[in-house]
C-alpha positions, -999 to +999 in steps of 0.1 A: -235+093-054-220+094-089-182+092-085-158+103-113-122+096-106-097+118-126-069+099-142-036+116-134-014+092-155+018+077-143+039+103-125+076+098-124+077+107-087+057+074-081+082+051-098+088+022-096+052+016-088+040+038-117+062+021-143+039+011-172+007+018-152-014+047-142-017+057-105-054+048-104-044+012-115-019+007-086-036-019-063-037-010-026-049-038-003-056-057-035-079-031-051-069-004-077-069+031-063-095+042-087-119+015-075-110+022-039-122+057-044-154+046-061-162+022-034-154+048-007-181+072-019-203+052-042-217+027-018-251+028+000-237+044+032-234+078+015-264+100+021-254+127-005-270+127-039-248+143-065-217+141-086-182+138-071-151+146-092-120+136-074-083+132-085-070+097-085-039+108-065-059+117-034-070+095-004-093+116+018-091+115+056-120+099+074-132+133+084-131+147+049-148+115+035-176+119+060-181+155+051-184+146+014-207+117+022-232+140+041-228+174+025-258+193+015-238+221-002-215+221-033-179+217-023-145+224-036-112+212-019-078+226-028-043+215-016-020+240+001-007+251-033-042+260-045-045+230-068-081+218-072-084+182-059-121+175-059-155+191-066-189+179-053-220+190-070-253+184-051-274+212-065-276+237-094-262+266-073-231+284-085-220+288-049-194+264-034-181+258+001-143+260-004-118+244+019-081+235+021-072+198+023-068+187+059-036+173+072-048+138+077-056+133+040-030+118+018-018+132-015-005+103-034+027+117-048+055+093-037+056+055-032+056+057+005+022+075+003+008+043-011+022+025+019+004+049+042-028+045+023-025+007+027-019+010+064-051+029+068-072+005+047-059-026+066-063-009+099-100-003+092-109-040+095-126-049+127-135-086+127-122-118+113-131-131+079-116-165+076-124-183+044-092-203+041-076-232+062-060-226+095-038-252+111-045-258+148-009-247+155-013-213+138-022-183+159-042-152+151-035-126+178-055-097+163-079-095+134-074-112+100-090-117+067-080-149+050-091-156+014-105-187-001-079-214-008-053-199+014-037-218+042-019-209+074+005-237+082+019-247+117+039-220+135+023-190+117+019-161+142-003-132+130-002-101+152-024-070+147-045-065+116-036-084+085-053-091+051-044-122+031-058-128-003-068-161-020-048-191-028-018-181-005+005-204+013+017-189+046+042-207+067+054-228+083+069-208+112+065-172+100+056-139+117+031-116+101+026-082+118+000-054+112-009-036+091+001-060+063-016-069+031-006-101+012-022-104-022-036-135-041-013-164-049+016-154-026+040-176-007+054-166+027+075-193+040+099-206+067+113-180+091+099-150+072+089-119+091+067-093+074+057-060+092+035-032+080+041-041+044+022-047+011+028-077-011+010-076-044-001-108-062+022-137-069+050-126-046+072-152-031+093-148+001+100-184+007+128-184+033+146-165+061+136-130+050+125-097+067+102-071+051+094-041+071+074-010+060+078-020+024+060-025-009+067-055-032+050-055-066+036-084-086+055-116-097+086-107-075+107-135-059+128-127-028+157-151-025+164-167+008+178-142+034+167-111+016+166-085+044+152-049+044+165-023+068+138+002+079+153+022+108+182+048+108+206+045+137+201+082+145+163+079+145+158+105+118+133+103+090+143+083+060+150+101+027+147+086-008+160+096-042+133+111-064+144+124-098+179+131-086+170+147-053+168+133-018+132+137-005+123+134+031+097+107+034+084+118+067+087+082+079+109+072+108+105+036+096+107+029+059+120-001+041+120-006+003+099-002-027+103-031-052+088-032-087+072-060-106+091-091-118+121-085-095+144-114-084+167-110-055+196-132-050+201-150-016+214-128+012+204-096-006+205-067+019+185-035+011+192-002+027+163+019+040+144+040+015+160+023-016+139+013-046+143-014-072+128-010-107+107-037-124+126-066-140+159-062-121+177-090-105+203-089-078+232-113-072+237-134-041+251-112-013+244-080-030+239-048-009+215-023-023+229+010-013+213+030-041+182+027-062+185+001-089+170+017-119+161+001-153+185+016-180 
């Protein structure tokens, strides 16, 4: 199948992840969204011959992806507002099967939608792929991919499904929970816990930190004792500030979204749903109660 991914630019609602890059270039599980979509439909497992034109801010559900892969009819999919999201042309007919986007597909409008997409991709892995070095005192209690040159040091405990890129140093004595992705050249060190999060390349969380339900962009360093909160005491969904308005994330657990080249001071505490823009630094002991936005 020929796959054409429509560039939707860098929407403000996706900041800080869309700062200075298009949405199709945001890496999810280490692969830019545009390439993820091309791989999803362009590989040999697709039985449909034709041309697929799909927006770069859409991640189809497994059911919709399967329908596209096997369709023998021209297809159009709109969202609930009537916006055209994809077209599939398999013949010269002017007739199209039209459908509304199903509830399990993800429209990538807000940063937490990227987190959900990452969860689904990591959850898809089904068997170990271990190309790095694993100390005999490290434990994999689940399924893991470990890239070349990466090392799991003593005391590392991996639970659930986890993908770790190349040339990473993980441990000693850290706890990595599913569905987590850790990119190339990352360092996750002593007494660090990471749960259901996404670390892009060259992120360092060296000491005594907790990241839950969060995204950390490239070249970011988390000072010792950086802690994210991800659960409201009343159990309600988290809300996050988007262009001056609080938006319901739909998530009961949601930590933080941190842009590229951020440096947190030791003992930085981050409230749930708060975001930190690229290039910002916090001081030791700072409490991030509101989004930290680049002037």
